[in-house]
MIGU-161502 format. One record per residue: x, y, z of N, C-alpha, C in turn; residue number from 1. Coordinates in steps of 0.2 Angstrom, whole numbers. Layout:
residues N
nx,ny,nz,cax,cay,caz,cx,cy,cz,num
X,Y,Z,X,Y,Z,X,Y,Z,NUM;
...
***
This chain:
residues 394
nx,ny,nz,cax,cay,caz,cx,cy,cz,num
563,355,489,567,349,488,567,347,480,1;
572,345,477,573,343,470,571,336,469,2;
570,334,463,568,327,461,573,323,463,3;
580,325,463,585,320,465,585,319,472,4;
583,323,476,583,322,484,577,318,486,5;
572,316,482,566,312,484,569,305,485,6;
565,302,490,567,295,491,564,290,485,7;
566,284,484,564,280,479,556,279,480,8;
554,278,486,546,277,487,542,283,484,9;
545,289,486,541,295,483,541,296,476,10;
547,294,473,548,294,466,543,289,463,11;
542,283,466,537,278,463,530,281,464,12;
529,284,469,522,287,470,520,292,464,13;
525,296,463,524,301,457,523,298,451,14;
527,293,449,526,289,443,519,285,443,15;
517,283,449,511,280,449,505,285,448,16;
506,291,451,501,296,450,501,298,442,17;
506,298,439,506,300,432,503,295,428,18;
504,288,430,501,283,427,493,283,427,19;
491,284,433,484,285,434,480,290,430,20;
484,296,430,481,302,426,481,300,419,21;
486,296,416,486,295,409,481,289,408,22;
480,285,413,475,279,411,468,281,412,23;
466,285,417,459,287,419,457,293,416,24;
461,298,415,459,305,414,456,305,407,25;
450,308,406,446,308,399,449,313,394,26;
456,311,392,459,316,388,456,317,381,27;
452,312,379,448,313,372,442,317,372,28;
439,319,378,433,323,378,434,330,375,29;
429,333,372,430,339,369,432,344,374,30;
430,344,380,432,349,385,439,349,387,31;
441,343,388,448,342,390,453,344,384,32;
451,342,378,455,344,372,455,351,371,33;
449,355,372,449,362,372,453,365,378,34;
453,362,384,457,365,389,465,364,388,35;
467,358,385,474,357,383,476,362,378,36;
472,364,373,473,369,368,474,376,371,37;
469,377,376,469,384,380,476,384,383,38;
478,379,386,485,379,390,490,381,386,39;
491,378,380,497,380,376,496,387,372,40;
489,389,371,488,395,368,490,401,373,41;
488,399,380,490,404,385,497,405,386,42;
501,399,385,508,399,386,511,403,380,43;
508,402,374,511,406,368,509,413,369,44;
503,415,371,502,422,372,506,425,378,45;
507,422,383,512,424,388,519,425,386,46;
521,420,382,528,421,379,529,427,375,47;
524,428,371,524,434,366,523,441,369,48;
519,441,374,517,447,377,521,449,383,49;
524,444,387,526,446,393,534,444,394,50;
536,439,391,543,437,393,548,442,390,51;
548,444,384,553,449,381,552,456,384,52;
546,458,385,545,465,387,545,466,395,53;
543,461,398,542,461,405,547,458,409,54;
548,451,408,552,447,412,559,448,411,55;
561,449,405,568,449,403,571,456,407,56;
568,462,406,571,467,410,571,466,417,57;
565,463,420,565,462,427,571,457,429,58;
573,452,425,578,448,427,585,452,427,59;
586,456,423,592,460,423,592,465,429,60;
586,467,431,586,472,437,588,467,443,61;
585,461,443,586,457,449,594,455,449,62;
597,453,443,604,452,443,608,457,445,63;
606,464,444,610,469,446,609,470,453,64;
603,469,456,602,470,463,607,465,467,65;
607,459,464,611,453,468,618,455,467,66;
621,457,462,628,458,461,631,465,463,67;
627,470,462,630,477,463,627,481,469,68;
621,479,472,618,483,477,621,481,484,69;
623,486,487,626,485,494,622,481,499,70;
624,476,501,620,471,506,618,475,512,71;
623,478,515,622,482,521,617,487,520,72;
617,491,515,612,496,513,605,493,513,73;
604,487,510,598,484,509,595,482,516,74;
600,479,521,598,478,527,596,484,532,75;
600,489,530,599,495,534,592,498,533,76;
590,498,527,584,501,525,578,497,524,77;
579,490,523,573,486,522,574,479,526,78;
579,479,531,580,473,535,575,473,541,79;
574,467,544,569,467,550,570,472,555,80;
576,474,556,578,479,561,577,486,559,81;
576,487,553,575,494,550,569,498,553,82;
569,504,552,564,508,554,557,506,550,83;
552,504,554,546,501,550,543,506,545,84;
542,512,548,539,517,543,543,518,537,85;
550,519,538,554,519,532,554,513,527,86;
555,507,530,555,501,527,549,500,523,87;
543,500,526,537,499,522,535,504,517,88;
537,510,519,535,515,514,540,514,508,89;
546,513,509,551,512,503,548,506,499,90;
546,500,502,544,494,499,538,495,495,91;
533,498,498,526,499,495,527,504,489,92;
531,510,490,531,515,485,536,512,479,93;
541,508,480,545,505,475,541,500,471,94;
537,496,474,532,492,470,528,495,466,95;
525,501,469,520,505,465,523,508,459,96;
529,510,459,532,514,454,533,509,448,97;
534,502,449,535,498,444,529,496,440,98;
523,495,444,517,494,441,517,488,436,99;
519,482,439,520,476,434,515,471,436,100;
515,466,433,510,460,434,513,456,440,101;
509,451,442,511,447,447,518,442,446,102;
519,441,440,525,437,438,531,441,437,103;
530,447,434,536,451,433,539,454,439,104;
535,455,444,538,457,451,543,452,454,105;
542,446,452,545,440,456,553,441,456,106;
556,442,450,563,442,450,566,447,455,107;
563,453,455,565,459,459,564,457,466,108;
558,454,468,557,452,474,562,447,477,109;
564,442,473,569,437,475,576,441,476,110;
577,446,472,584,450,472,584,453,479,111;
579,457,481,580,461,487,580,456,493,112;
576,451,492,575,446,498,582,442,499,113;
585,440,494,592,437,494,597,442,497,114;
596,448,496,601,453,498,600,455,506,115;
595,452,509,594,454,516,588,458,518,116;
584,459,513,578,463,515,573,459,520,117;
570,462,525,566,458,529,560,455,526,118;
557,450,528,551,447,525,546,451,524,119;
544,455,529,539,460,529,539,465,524,120;
545,469,523,545,474,518,546,470,511,121;
549,464,511,549,461,504,542,459,502,122;
538,456,506,531,455,505,527,461,503,123;
528,466,506,525,472,505,526,475,498,124;
533,474,496,535,475,489,531,470,484,125;
531,464,486,529,459,482,521,460,480,126;
517,462,485,510,464,484,509,470,481,127;
513,475,482,511,482,480,513,483,472,128;
518,479,470,520,480,463,514,479,458,129;
511,473,458,505,472,454,499,475,456,130;
498,476,463,491,478,465,490,486,465,131;
496,490,466,495,497,466,497,500,459,132;
493,499,454,495,501,448,490,507,446,133;
493,513,446,490,519,445,484,519,440,134;
487,517,434,482,517,428,476,512,429,135;
478,506,432,473,501,433,468,504,438,136;
470,508,443,465,510,448,461,516,445,137;
464,520,441,460,525,437,455,522,432,138;
457,517,429,452,514,424,447,510,428,139;
449,507,434,443,504,438,438,509,440,140;
440,515,442,435,520,444,431,522,438,141;
434,523,432,431,525,426,426,519,424,142;
428,513,424,423,508,421,418,506,427,143;
420,505,433,416,502,438,413,507,443,144;
415,514,442,413,519,447,418,521,452,145;
417,527,454,422,530,459,423,526,465,146;
417,523,468,417,520,474,422,514,474,147;
421,510,469,425,504,469,432,505,467,148;
433,511,463,440,513,461,444,515,468,149;
440,519,472,443,522,478,444,516,483,150;
440,511,483,441,506,488,446,501,486,151;
447,501,479,453,497,477,460,500,478,152;
460,507,477,466,510,479,468,510,486,153;
463,512,491,464,511,498,466,504,500,154;
462,500,498,463,493,500,470,490,498,155;
472,492,492,479,489,489,485,492,494,156;
484,499,495,489,502,499,490,499,506,157;
484,499,509,483,496,516,485,489,516,158;
483,485,512,485,478,512,492,476,511,159;
496,480,507,503,479,506,507,480,512,160;
504,485,516,508,486,523,506,481,528,161;
499,480,529,496,475,534,499,468,533,162;
498,466,526,501,459,525,508,458,527,163;
512,463,525,519,463,526,520,463,534,164;
517,467,538,518,467,545,516,460,548,165;
510,458,546,508,451,549,513,446,547,166;
515,445,541,520,440,539,527,441,543,167;
529,447,544,535,449,548,534,446,556,168;
528,447,558,526,446,565,526,438,566,169;
523,435,561,522,427,562,529,424,561,170;
533,426,556,539,423,555,545,427,557,171;
544,430,563,550,435,565,556,431,567,172;
556,425,570,562,422,572,565,419,566,173;
562,416,562,565,413,555,568,419,552,174;
565,425,551,568,430,548,574,433,551,175;
574,434,557,580,436,561,586,431,560,176;
585,425,560,590,420,559,593,420,552,177;
588,421,547,590,422,540,595,428,539,178;
593,434,542,596,440,541,603,439,545,179;
603,436,550,609,436,554,614,431,550,180;
612,426,547,616,422,543,619,426,537,181;
614,430,534,617,434,529,622,439,531,182;
621,442,537,626,447,539,633,443,541,183;
632,437,543,639,433,545,643,432,538,184;
639,431,533,643,429,527,644,435,522,185;
641,441,524,641,447,520,648,450,519,186;
650,452,514,657,455,513,657,462,517,187;
662,463,521,663,469,525,662,476,520,188;
659,481,523,658,487,520,665,490,517,189;
665,491,511,671,493,508,669,499,504,190;
674,503,502,673,509,497,670,507,491,191;
664,509,489,660,506,483,664,508,477,192;
663,504,472,667,505,466,664,511,462,193;
657,512,463,654,518,460,650,522,465,194;
649,528,464,646,533,468,638,531,468,195;
635,534,474,628,533,474,624,536,468,196;
626,541,466,623,544,460,624,540,454,197;
629,537,453,630,532,447,626,526,448,198;
626,523,454,621,517,455,614,519,454,199;
612,525,456,605,527,455,603,528,448,200;
608,531,444,607,531,437,607,525,433,201;
611,520,435,611,514,432,605,510,433,202;
603,510,440,596,506,441,590,509,438,203;
590,516,438,585,520,436,584,519,428,204;
589,518,425,589,517,417,585,510,416,205;
587,505,420,584,498,419,576,499,421,206;
575,502,427,568,503,429,564,507,424,207;
567,512,421,564,516,416,562,512,409,208;
567,507,407,565,503,402,560,498,403,209;
559,495,409,554,491,411,547,494,411,210;
547,500,414,541,504,415,538,506,409,211;
542,510,405,540,513,399,539,508,393,212;
543,503,393,542,498,387,535,495,388,213;
532,494,394,526,491,396,520,496,397,214;
521,502,395,516,508,397,510,506,392,215;
505,506,396,498,504,392,494,510,391,216;
490,510,385,486,515,384,480,515,388,217;
478,521,390,472,522,394,465,522,390,218;
466,521,383,460,521,379,456,527,379,219;
459,533,380,456,539,380,454,542,387,220;
456,538,392,454,540,399,459,546,401,221;
465,546,399,469,552,401,474,554,395,222;
473,560,393,477,563,388,484,563,389,223;
486,565,395,494,564,397,496,557,397,224;
492,553,399,495,546,400,495,543,392,225;
491,545,388,491,542,381,496,546,377,226;
498,552,379,504,556,376,510,552,377,227;
511,550,383,517,546,385,517,539,382,228;
511,536,381,510,530,377,513,531,370,229;
511,536,367,513,537,360,520,538,359,230;
523,540,364,531,541,364,535,536,368,231;
531,531,370,535,526,374,541,523,372,232;
541,522,365,547,518,362,553,523,362,233;
552,530,361,557,535,361,560,536,368,234;
555,536,373,557,536,380,561,530,382,235;
559,524,380,562,518,381,569,518,378,236;
570,520,372,576,521,369,581,525,372,237;
578,531,375,583,536,379,585,532,385,238;
581,529,389,584,525,395,589,520,393,239;
588,516,387,593,511,385,599,514,383,240;
599,520,380,606,524,379,609,525,385,241;
605,528,390,608,529,397,611,523,400,242;
608,517,399,610,511,402,617,509,399,243;
617,509,392,623,508,388,629,512,391,244;
628,519,392,633,523,394,635,521,401,245;
631,520,405,633,518,412,637,511,412,246;
635,507,408,639,500,408,646,501,405,247;
646,505,400,653,506,396,657,510,401,248;
654,515,404,658,520,407,661,518,414,249;
656,515,418,657,514,425,658,506,427,250;
658,502,422,658,495,424,663,491,420,251;
668,487,423,673,484,419,670,477,416,252;
674,474,412,671,468,408,669,462,413,253;
673,461,418,671,456,423,665,457,426,254;
664,463,428,658,465,432,651,464,427,255;
652,466,421,647,465,416,645,458,415,256;
650,454,415,649,447,414,646,444,420,257;
648,446,426,645,443,433,638,445,433,258;
636,451,430,629,453,430,625,449,425,259;
628,447,420,624,443,415,623,436,418,260;
628,433,421,628,427,424,623,426,429,261;
622,432,434,617,432,439,610,432,436,262;
609,436,430,603,436,427,601,429,424,263;
606,426,421,605,419,418,602,415,424,264;
606,415,430,604,410,435,597,412,438,265;
595,418,438,588,420,440,583,417,435,266;
585,417,429,580,415,423,579,407,424,267;
585,404,425,584,397,426,580,395,432,268;
580,399,437,576,397,443,569,399,442,269;
567,404,439,560,406,439,556,404,433,270;
559,404,427,556,403,421,552,396,420,271;
556,390,422,552,384,422,546,384,426,272;
546,387,432,540,387,437,535,391,434,273;
537,397,431,532,401,428,528,398,422,274;
532,395,417,529,392,412,525,386,414,275;
527,382,418,523,377,421,516,379,424,276;
517,385,428,511,388,431,506,390,426,277;
509,394,421,505,396,415,501,391,412,278;
504,385,410,501,379,407,495,377,411,279;
496,376,418,491,373,422,485,378,423,280;
487,385,424,482,390,424,478,390,418,281;
481,390,412,477,390,406,473,383,405,282;
475,378,407,472,372,407,465,372,411,283;
466,375,417,460,375,421,455,381,420,284;
458,387,418,454,393,418,454,396,411,285;
459,394,407,459,397,400,461,405,400,286;
461,407,394,463,414,393,457,418,394,287;
457,425,395,452,429,396,447,429,390,288;
440,427,392,435,426,386,435,419,383,289;
439,415,386,439,408,383,438,403,389,290;
434,398,388,433,393,393,438,388,392,291;
440,385,398,444,379,398,441,373,402,292;
445,370,406,442,364,410,436,367,415,293;
437,373,418,432,375,422,428,381,419,294;
422,380,417,418,385,413,418,392,417,295;
419,397,414,418,404,417,411,405,420,296;
406,402,416,399,402,419,399,400,426,297;
402,394,428,402,392,434,405,397,439,298;
410,400,438,413,405,442,408,411,443,299;
406,413,437,401,419,438,395,417,442,300;
392,411,442,387,409,445,388,408,453,301;
394,407,455,396,407,462,397,414,465,302;
397,419,461,399,426,464,394,431,464,303;
388,428,464,382,433,464,381,435,472,304;
378,441,473,376,443,480,382,445,483,305;
382,445,490,387,448,494,389,443,500,306;
388,437,499,389,432,505,396,431,506,307;
398,428,512,405,426,513,408,422,508,308;
403,417,506,406,412,501,407,415,494,309;
403,420,492,404,423,486,410,427,486,310;
411,431,491,418,435,492,424,430,492,311;
423,425,496,429,420,497,431,417,490,312;
425,415,486,427,412,480,430,417,475,313;
427,423,475,430,428,471,438,429,472,314;
439,430,479,446,431,481,451,424,479,315;
448,418,480,451,412,479,453,411,472,316;
447,412,467,448,411,460,453,416,457,317;
453,423,460,457,428,458,464,426,459,318;
466,423,465,472,421,467,475,416,462,319;
471,412,459,474,407,455,474,409,447,320;
470,414,445,470,416,438,476,420,437,321;
478,420,431,484,425,429,481,431,425,322;
482,437,428,480,443,425,486,447,423,323;
487,448,416,492,453,414,489,460,416,324;
494,464,416,492,471,418,486,474,414,325;
481,476,418,475,479,416,470,474,413,326;
472,468,412,467,463,409,461,462,414,327;
463,463,421,458,461,426,451,465,425,328;
452,471,422,446,476,421,441,473,416,329;
443,471,410,438,468,405,435,462,408,330;
439,458,411,437,451,414,432,452,419,331;
433,456,424,428,458,429,422,461,426,332;
423,465,421,417,468,418,412,463,415,333;
415,458,412,411,453,409,408,449,415,334;
411,447,420,408,443,425,403,447,429,335;
404,454,430,399,458,433,392,457,429,336;
393,457,422,387,457,417,384,450,418,337;
388,445,421,385,438,422,382,437,429,338;
382,443,433,378,443,439,383,443,445,339;
389,445,445,393,445,450,392,451,454,340;
392,451,461,390,457,465,396,462,466,341;
395,468,468,400,473,469,405,471,474,342;
403,468,480,408,465,485,413,460,482,343;
411,455,479,415,450,475,420,453,470,344;
417,458,467,421,462,461,427,465,465,345;
426,468,470,432,471,474,437,466,476,346;
434,461,479,438,455,482,443,452,476,347;
440,452,470,443,449,464,449,454,462,348;
447,461,463,452,466,461,458,466,466,349;
456,465,472,462,465,477,466,459,477,350;
463,453,475,467,447,476,470,445,469,351;
466,446,463,468,444,457,475,447,454,352;
476,453,454,482,456,451,488,454,455,353;
488,453,461,493,452,466,496,445,466,354;
492,440,464,493,433,464,491,430,458,355;
494,424,456,492,419,451,495,413,453,356;
493,408,450,496,401,451,503,401,449,357;
505,404,443,512,404,441,517,407,447,358;
514,413,449,518,417,454,518,413,461,359;
513,410,463,513,406,469,518,400,469,360;
519,397,463,524,392,462,531,395,464,361;
532,401,461,539,404,461,540,406,469,362;
535,409,472,536,411,478,537,405,483,363;
533,400,482,535,394,486,542,391,485,364;
545,392,479,552,390,479,557,394,482,365;
555,400,484,559,405,487,558,405,494,366;
552,406,497,550,407,504,549,400,507,367;
547,395,503,545,389,507,537,389,507,368;
534,383,507,527,383,507,523,385,513,369;
526,385,519,523,387,525,522,395,524,370;
527,398,522,527,406,522,522,408,516,371;
523,404,510,519,405,504,512,405,505,372;
510,399,508,503,398,510,500,403,515,373;
504,405,519,502,410,524,500,417,520,374;
505,418,516,504,425,512,498,424,507,375;
497,419,504,491,418,500,485,418,504,376;
485,415,510,479,415,514,477,422,516,377;
482,426,518,481,433,520,478,437,515,378;
481,436,509,478,440,503,471,438,502,379;
469,431,502,462,429,500,458,431,506,380;
460,430,512,455,432,518,454,439,518,381;
459,443,518,458,451,518,454,453,512,382;
455,450,506,451,453,500,444,451,501,383;
443,445,504,436,443,505,432,447,510,384;
436,449,515,433,453,521,431,460,518,385;
436,463,514,435,469,511,430,469,507,386;
429,464,502,423,463,498,417,463,501,387;
416,460,507,410,459,511,408,466,514,388;
413,469,516,412,476,519,410,481,514,389;
413,481,508,411,485,503,404,484,500,390;
403,477,499,396,476,497,391,478,502,391;
392,477,508,387,479,513,386,487,513,392;
391,491,512,391,498,512,387,500,505,393;
389,498,500,386,500,493,379,497,491,394;
***
């Protein structure tokens, strides 16, 4: 619901709430001033490190999916009636290939969901993109030990499928109605303007730009990985040349314009919510290694041992925090040093990268809050239970 659709009484309540916050909140205290500063520093860091390199390429991929991807093909392979083994395999593997953060995966998730992908496969893709990051799993094993690295890898793969299946089961009637409506208004199958090979090359060039432009160093953990890292801009440039070739050779001016307009529309839908979420997350929790309104020592103090509460708090706080790709490892390393148990560490590793307050806001705008809170709840509960089981074993 937009602000324009709110009733006058609800608008008055919002204004009254803002007045109360402005009147009573202790804005002049050192902690609140520091938290406000952290909010804008985090937004600045996010804009510099993630918008141009991560979100912009993802927006163009989402625009291409919306404009050029055949809707019937998406429904055939990822729809609610598609073969489950194929649909969830494609969704989880596709997400894992991208290896992006919880915010960068959002535009692509919205693109395939709007094209008619079933809720289950779309959610599997949404979880797997940030969670099943090969380098992050390798580094987790190197820093925290092979047991937690293996548990993270197995848990992330299993969770992506299990959470997708549960979401599909709970909301199966809503999903079938949504896809039936999409079929009703879908354009009939026509001879495609481009061959399958041409479309694969076009999409692969953009995915290659996104993946290699954000390729991170393993810091000596893998010679092959670091060799690719040293050449990442050359590889990115090669994919950019391929993209330019496909656009000039196989797309006309009107199609290119339609693609840019779709990308613009995705940006207008997602960026305001993301930026607002980053500000709130920065105000509450701050950047890695910096305290904001909620001191990190409080969080560390709640995560000791292997109780249900400690694992739940680890998963819950991870779901709200924003982790850029690979930053969860030094953060969790620091909290482990402050006394966090092994079980809560795994719970945080399973919940943190896949969710964040900014991503929850965007998912809520797309799926509605009933489905979003169900998804968030599943991630938190399953992560907490996995953490408890792991902590009991080790």
